C-alpha positions as CSV (number, residue, x, y, z in Angstrom):
1,M,166.1,127.7,75.9
2,H,168.9,129.8,74.3
3,N,172.1,131.3,75.7
4,F,171.6,135.0,75.2
5,K,175.3,135.7,75.2
6,K,175.8,133.3,72.3
7,L,173.0,134.6,70.1
8,D,174.1,136.8,67.2
9,I,171.0,138.9,67.6
10,G,171.7,139.3,71.3
11,N,175.2,140.6,70.7
12,K,174.2,142.9,67.9
13,S,171.3,144.4,69.9
14,V,173.7,145.2,72.8
15,A,176.1,146.9,70.3
16,F,173.1,148.7,68.8
17,V,172.3,150.3,72.1
18,S,175.7,151.8,72.3
19,D,175.4,153.2,68.8
20,I,172.0,154.8,69.6
21,Y,173.4,156.4,72.8
22,R,176.1,158.0,70.7
23,L,173.5,159.2,68.2
24,V,171.2,160.8,70.7
25,N,174.0,162.8,72.2
26,T,174.1,164.7,68.9
27,F,170.5,165.7,69.1
28,P,169.5,169.2,69.9
29,Q,168.9,170.2,73.5
30,T,165.2,170.6,72.8
31,E,164.9,166.9,72.1
32,R,166.8,165.7,75.1
33,F,163.9,165.5,77.6
34,G,161.2,164.2,75.3
35,S,162.2,162.1,72.3
36,V,165.6,161.2,73.7
37,S,164.2,159.8,76.9
38,Q,161.6,157.7,75.0
39,M,164.3,156.6,72.5
40,Q,166.5,155.4,75.3
41,R,163.7,153.3,76.8
42,A,162.9,151.8,73.5
43,E,166.5,151.0,72.6
44,V,167.2,149.3,76.0
45,S,164.0,147.2,75.6
46,I,165.3,145.6,72.4
47,P,168.2,143.6,73.9
48,T,166.3,143.2,77.2
49,N,163.4,141.4,75.5
50,I,165.7,139.2,73.5
51,A,167.5,138.2,76.7
52,E,164.3,137.5,78.5
53,G,162.9,135.6,75.6
54,S,166.0,133.5,75.3
55,A,165.2,132.1,78.8
56,K,161.8,130.8,77.7
57,S,161.4,127.1,77.1
58,S,159.3,127.2,74.0
59,A,160.0,128.6,70.5
60,K,156.6,130.2,70.6
61,E,157.4,132.2,73.8
62,F,160.8,133.1,72.5
63,A,159.2,134.4,69.2
64,R,156.8,136.5,71.3
65,F,159.7,138.3,72.9
66,L,161.4,138.8,69.6
67,E,158.2,140.4,68.3
68,M,158.3,142.8,71.3
69,S,161.9,143.7,70.4
70,L,160.9,144.3,66.8
71,G,158.1,146.6,68.0
72,S,160.6,148.6,70.1
73,S,162.9,148.9,67.1
74,F,160.0,150.3,65.1
75,E,159.2,152.7,67.9
76,L,162.8,153.8,67.9
77,A,162.9,154.2,64.1
78,N,159.8,156.4,64.3
79,R,161.4,158.6,67.0
80,I,164.6,159.0,64.9
81,M,162.5,160.1,61.9
82,K,160.6,162.6,64.0
83,V,163.8,164.2,65.2
84,K,165.3,164.2,61.8
85,L,162.3,165.9,60.3
86,S,162.2,168.6,63.1
87,K,165.8,169.7,62.3
């Protein structure tokens, strides 16, 4: 078991959420209800999965939650690219 608050990746993922919230506020109004909503869900799931995984007793379980966080980060990157291309 890991202490989420002491994990570098945990702290960086929480800061990342703040950065993304600032970024999505610059997006056009047309993206606010579709892509932005999906992006916010994906960004919040990144630190949430890291925190949940840190409470698991085995390294294998923790790794599974880190993989879910990675998947959410890829989803988020895809959404950012979509919005960037639509400008």
